[in-house]
C-alpha positions in Angstrom: 162.1 141.2 116.2 158.4 142.0 115.5 156.1 142.1 118.5 152.9 140.2 118.2 150.1 142.6 117.0 146.7 142.3 115.5 147.1 145.8 113.9 150.3 145.5 111.9 150.7 147.1 108.5 153.3 146.1 105.9 154.0 148.8 103.3 155.3 147.6 100.0 155.3 150.6 97.7 156.8 149.2 94.5 154.0 149.4 91.8 154.4 146.3 89.7 152.6 142.9 89.9 156.0 141.2 89.9 157.2 143.4 92.8 154.1 142.3 94.8 154.7 138.6 94.0 158.4 138.8 95.0 157.5 140.1 98.4 154.9 137.4 99.3 157.4 135.3 101.3 158.5 138.4 103.3 154.9 139.4 104.1 154.1 135.9 105.2 157.1 135.8 107.5 156.1 139.1 109.1 152.5 137.9 109.6 153.9 134.8 111.2 156.0 136.8 113.6 153.1 139.1 114.4 150.9 136.0 114.9 148.1 137.8 113.0 147.2 138.5 109.4 148.5 141.9 108.3 147.1 144.9 106.5 149.0 145.4 103.2 149.5 149.0 102.1 150.3 149.0 98.4 149.7 150.9 95.2 146.6 150.1 93.0 148.8 149.2 90.0 150.2 146.3 92.0 146.7 144.6 91.8 147.4 143.2 95.3 143.7 142.6 96.0 143.4 140.3 93.0 146.7 138.6 93.3 146.2 137.8 97.0 142.5 137.0 96.8 143.2 133.6 98.5 146.1 134.7 100.8 145.3 134.1 104.5 148.2 136.1 105.9 146.8 139.3 104.4 143.7 140.6 106.2 143.0 143.4 103.8 144.7 145.8 101.4 144.8 149.5 101.9 145.5 151.5 98.7 148.3 154.1 98.8 147.6 156.2 95.7 151.0 157.8 95.0 152.8 158.4 91.7 150.4 156.6 89.4 150.9 156.6 85.6 149.4 159.5 83.7 147.5 161.1 86.6 148.0 162.7 90.0 147.3 160.3 92.8 145.0 161.0 95.7 148.0 160.8 98.1 150.4 162.9 96.0 151.7 166.3 97.1 151.5 167.8 100.6 147.7 167.6 100.8 147.7 164.0 99.5 150.3 163.1 102.1 148.1 164.6 104.8 145.2 162.4 103.6 147.5 159.3 103.7 148.6 160.2 107.3 144.9 160.7 108.3 143.9 157.4 106.8 146.8 155.6 108.6 145.9 157.3 111.9 142.3 156.3 111.5 143.3 152.6 111.3 145.2 152.9 114.6 148.1 150.7 113.5 150.3 149.5 116.3 153.2 148.5 114.1 154.3 149.4 110.6 157.0 147.5 108.6 158.2 149.4 105.5 159.7 147.1 102.9 161.4 150.0 101.2 163.8 152.9 101.8 161.2 155.7 101.4 161.7 158.4 104.0 158.3 159.9 103.0 156.4 156.8 104.0 158.5 156.5 107.2 157.5 160.1 108.0 153.9 159.3 107.3 153.9 156.4 109.7 155.5 158.7 112.4 153.0 161.5 111.8 150.2 159.0 112.0 151.3 158.1 115.5 152.2 154.5 114.8 154.1 153.4 118.0 156.4 150.9 116.4 158.0 151.7 113.1 160.3 149.3 111.3 162.2 149.8 108.0 165.4 149.5 106.2 166.8 152.7 107.8 168.8 154.1 104.9 170.0 157.6 105.3 167.1 160.1 105.9 164.6 157.3 106.5 166.2 156.4 109.9 165.1 159.5 111.9 161.5 158.6 111.3 161.9 154.9 112.4 162.2 153.8 116.1 162.7 150.1 115.9 166.0 148.6 114.8 167.6 146.7 113.2 168.6 148.6 110.0 170.3 147.5 106.8 173.8 148.8 106.0 174.1 151.3 103.2 175.9 148.6 101.2 172.5 146.8 100.8 170.9 149.6 99.0 171.9 148.5 95.4 170.5 145.0 96.0 167.4 143.8 94.2 164.2 144.6 96.2 163.7 140.9 96.9 167.2 140.5 98.3 166.8 143.7 100.4 163.6 142.3 102.0 165.3 139.0 102.6 168.3 140.7 104.2 166.1 142.8 106.5 164.2 139.7 107.7 167.6 138.1 108.5 169.0 140.9 110.5 165.6 141.3 112.2 165.7 137.7 113.3 162.4 136.8 111.5 162.5 133.3 110.0 161.7 133.3 106.2 159.9 130.0 106.0 159.6 130.1 102.2 162.4 131.1 100.0 160.2 131.4 96.9 156.7 133.0 96.4 153.9 130.5 96.5 150.6 131.9 95.3 147.4 130.3 96.5 144.4 130.1 94.1 140.9 131.1 95.1 138.1 128.5 94.6 135.9 131.2 93.1 138.5 131.9 90.5 138.8 128.2 89.7 135.0 128.1 89.1 135.2 131.1 86.9 138.0 129.6 84.8 136.0 126.3 84.4 133.1 128.4 83.1 135.3 130.4 80.7 137.2 127.5 79.2 134.7 124.7 79.3 136.1 121.7 77.5 139.2 123.6 76.6 140.4 123.6 80.2 142.7 120.6 79.3 145.9 120.3 77.2 146.6 124.0 77.2 149.7 126.2 77.3 149.6 129.8 78.8 151.1 132.3 76.4 152.1 135.6 77.9 151.8 138.2 75.2 151.3 141.2 77.4 154.0 143.7 78.5 154.2 147.1 80.1 157.2 148.0 78.0 157.4 147.8 74.1 161.0 146.7 74.3 159.9 143.5 76.2 157.5 142.5 73.4 158.4 139.4 71.4 155.8 140.1 68.6 152.9 138.5 66.8 155.0 136.7 64.1 157.1 134.8 66.6 154.2 134.1 69.0 152.2 132.7 66.1 155.0 130.5 64.8 155.7 129.2 68.3 152.0 128.4 68.9 151.9 126.5 65.6 154.8 124.4 66.9 152.9 123.7 70.1 149.8 122.6 68.4 151.8 120.4 66.0 153.5 118.8 69.1 150.1 117.7 70.5 148.9 120.6 72.6 145.2 121.3 72.0 144.9 124.9 73.1 147.0 128.1 73.5 145.6 130.8 75.8 146.8 134.3 75.1 147.3 136.3 78.3 147.4 140.1 78.3 145.5 143.2 79.0 142.9 145.0 76.9 145.7 146.9 75.2 147.0 143.7 73.7 143.7 143.2 71.7 145.2 144.1 68.4 148.3 141.9 69.0 146.0 138.9 70.0 143.9 139.5 66.9 147.0 139.4 64.7 148.2 136.2 66.3 144.8 134.6 65.8 144.7 135.7 62.1 148.1 134.1 61.5 146.7 130.9 63.0 143.3 131.1 61.3 143.6 127.4 60.2 143.6 126.6 63.9 140.6 128.7 64.9 139.1 127.6 68.2 142.4 126.4 69.5 143.8 129.9 70.2 141.9 131.4 73.2 142.3 135.1 74.1 142.4 135.8 77.9 142.5 139.6 77.7 141.5 141.6 80.7 140.7 138.6 82.9 141.1 139.2 86.6 144.5 138.2 88.0 142.8 135.8 90.4 141.4 134.1 87.2 144.8 134.2 85.6 146.2 132.4 88.6 143.5 129.7 88.3 144.3 129.5 84.6 147.9 128.8 85.3 146.9 126.0 87.7 145.4 124.0 84.7 148.2 125.0 82.2 150.9 122.7 81.1 153.4 125.6 81.3 153.8 129.3 80.7 155.8 130.7 77.8 156.1 134.4 77.0 157.3 137.9 77.8 158.9 138.9 81.1 155.9 140.4 82.9 154.1 140.5 86.2 151.9 137.6 85.3 155.1 135.6 84.4 156.1 135.9 88.0 152.5 134.8 89.0 152.9 131.7 86.8 156.1 130.6 88.6 154.5 131.4 92.0 151.4 129.2 91.2 153.9 126.5 90.4 154.0 125.8 86.7 157.2 125.7 84.6 157.7 129.2 83.3 159.7 129.8 80.2 160.4 133.6 80.2 161.8 135.6 77.4 164.6 137.8 78.7 165.9 139.7 75.8 165.7 143.3 77.0 166.3 142.9 80.7 168.5 140.4 82.6 166.7 137.5 84.4 166.3 137.5 88.2 166.7 134.1 89.7 164.2 134.2 92.5 162.0 131.2 91.5 163.2 127.8 90.6 160.2 127.3 88.2 161.5 130.1 85.9 163.6 129.0 83.0 165.2 132.1 81.4 165.4 132.2 77.6 167.9 134.7 76.4 169.5 135.7 73.1 171.9 133.0 71.8 174.8 135.4 72.0 174.0 136.2 75.6 173.8 139.9 74.9 170.7 141.5 76.5 169.6 145.0 75.5 166.5 147.0 75.0 167.2 147.8 71.4 166.8 144.4 69.7 167.3 141.8 72.5 163.8 140.3 72.1 164.2 140.2 68.3 167.3 138.1 68.7 165.4 135.4 70.5 164.2 133.1 67.8 161.3 130.6 67.9 163.9 127.8 67.8 165.6 129.2 70.9 162.4 129.0 72.9 161.4 125.6 71.5 164.9 124.3 72.2 164.9 125.5 75.8 161.5 123.9 76.5 162.5 120.6 74.8 165.7 120.3 76.7 164.0 121.2 80.0 160.9 119.0 79.6 162.3 116.2 77.5 160.1 117.2 74.6 157.8 120.0 73.4 154.5 118.0 73.6 152.2 117.3 76.6 154.2 114.2 77.6 157.2 116.2 78.9 158.0 115.7 82.5 159.0 119.1 83.8 155.7 120.8 83.0 153.9 119.5 86.1 153.4 121.9 89.0 156.5 122.5 91.0 154.8 123.0 94.4 151.4 123.3 95.9 149.9 126.8 96.3 
């Protein structure tokens, strides 16, 4: 069991946005057990500061710059590890909970002089921890969400929420109102971004799908992605030139703003990405295209859309999901494709 502490750090080192969203119920449970908001130690790529802008159980976010893409992180290598240890020691943490099996991070917590060190305790991580319980080796292959859930259970920490529920910041709501103006109604969020090419559905299919949405009565489609999706968004808009003004690019918006955008969207449809997990956590119905990777059923708001033959692979799995497959899944789930469907309302409050 976690002892109450105002100086408790939770380390969640997986780098993705989805990884961060998955762990929100566990972070909240630990903060509740500690009776104080926690410091979250995470990687910059997780965008935790933006995602959790309105999360009251997280007091602050401390960046752990290890193993970033295409560069050497400030905390990589022996010298970098020493810098990380020094930064942790300076913050004088009383307790650290590592939601991972990393032995390096467990060593860093010990070297930083953290008195109480919790973690999964697999193999060589255990010598650097000093607070049981530990997970059995058989739990190692589990999905990270399931590992964290299993650890809370053996630690006797109640997990109040089974699913991530992401709050939305008022400042982000105001920003979205300013960005969208009169288009902040009757809109669908379209997730065109992806970190992996094999998860991309493509401009032709997205454009054809948006055309179906507009014909069904939706007034606006908002394209969500990063700056690297600018060419893709431009191609989609070009294919829908006869609907100019009804296709809105939301490229490079902050994730806090994206969360606020989801709050006013009828539903999300698009690639399997980190923001897809955010959409489900905000509480809108989320139709996710799983052609290249199998779906993970951690949120009831997610409706997986897979190839008709059920075969998921990275070679051509996304290409085998047709526009009619996505339209059909939405129609069955909502009772129709247009704005009058019933399942598109928010599933829970943030």
